[in-house]
C-alpha positions in Angstrom: 0.0 0.0 0.0 1.1 3.5 -0.6 0.6 6.7 1.3 -0.3 4.8 4.5 -0.7 7.3 7.4 1.7 6.8 10.3 -1.0 8.2 12.7 -4.7 7.7 12.9 -7.5 9.7 14.4 -9.5 6.6 15.1 -8.8 2.8 15.4 -11.9 0.6 14.8 -11.4 -2.8 16.3 -13.4 -5.4 14.3 -14.1 -5.4 10.6 -17.6 -6.7 10.8 -20.4 -4.9 9.1 -21.0 -2.5 12.0 -17.3 -1.7 12.4 -17.0 -1.1 8.6 -20.1 1.2 8.7 -18.6 3.2 11.5 -15.2 3.4 9.8 -16.8 4.6 6.6 -18.7 7.4 8.3 -15.6 8.5 10.2 -13.5 8.5 7.0 -16.2 10.5 5.1 -16.0 13.1 7.9 -12.3 13.5 7.2 -10.8 11.3 10.0 -7.8 9.0 9.4 -9.2 5.5 10.2 -7.5 2.2 10.8 -9.7 -0.9 10.9 -8.2 -4.0 12.7 -9.7 -7.4 12.0 -8.6 -10.7 13.5 -10.1 -12.9 10.8 -8.6 -13.3 7.3 -11.6 -11.5 5.7 -13.8 -8.5 6.6 -17.6 -8.6 7.0 -18.2 -10.4 10.3 -21.7 -11.9 10.4 -22.3 -10.9 6.8 -19.4 -13.1 5.5 -20.2 -16.2 3.5 -18.2 -19.2 4.5 -17.8 -22.6 2.7 -18.9 -25.4 5.0 -18.9 -28.4 2.5 -18.2 -29.0 -1.1 -20.4 -26.8 -3.2 -22.1 -25.3 -0.2 -21.6 -22.0 1.5 -23.6 -20.2 4.2 -23.7 -16.7 5.7 -24.1 -17.1 9.4 -26.1 -14.1 10.1 -26.5 -12.1 6.9 -30.2 -12.8 7.0 -30.3 -10.2 9.8 -29.0 -7.5 7.5 -32.6 -6.9 6.4 -32.6 -4.6 9.5 -30.0 -2.4 7.8 -31.2 1.1 7.9 -32.0 2.2 4.3 -30.3 5.6 5.0 -27.0 3.8 5.8 -27.3 1.8 2.6 -27.9 5.1 0.7 -25.2 7.1 2.5 -22.6 4.4 1.7 -23.8 3.9 -1.9 -24.2 0.1 -1.4 -26.6 -0.3 -4.3 -23.9 0.5 -6.8 -21.9 -2.4 -5.3 -24.7 -4.8 -5.8 -26.7 -4.6 -2.5 -30.3 -5.5 -2.8 -32.4 -5.5 0.4 -34.7 -8.4 0.7 -38.3 -8.4 2.0 -38.5 -7.9 5.7 -40.6 -11.0 6.5 -37.8 -13.5 6.3 -38.0 -16.7 8.4 -35.1 -17.8 10.5 -34.3 -21.4 11.5 -32.0 -22.8 14.1 -31.2 -26.5 13.3 -30.8 -29.0 16.1 -29.1 -32.4 15.9 -32.1 -34.1 17.4 -34.5 -32.7 14.8 -36.3 -30.3 17.1 -35.5 -27.3 14.9 -36.6 -23.9 15.9 -38.3 -21.7 13.3 -38.9 -18.0 13.9 -41.5 -16.6 11.5 -40.7 -13.3 10.0 -44.2 -11.9 10.0 
């Protein structure tokens, strides 16, 4: 990387979607921001991870339907491919014994 600042106004610990949103707003306001993330990729709960051949899952991305539309607009997320889903999504927690928990989105 070139032109990396040697001093920062703000250090954001955690590169999950909330940390990245905060870092973006701070950078837009003129602050020098450093984001530190322990994992090999950014995104936190919104990250898709491979769990078997030809299968991937995003642990909590279904909760991103709660993303404030103003945040999506402020950050220009639509031009990067973000499409917000309907707000009545169901959630399921799978159990080994078959007693799965389904939370209805309505």
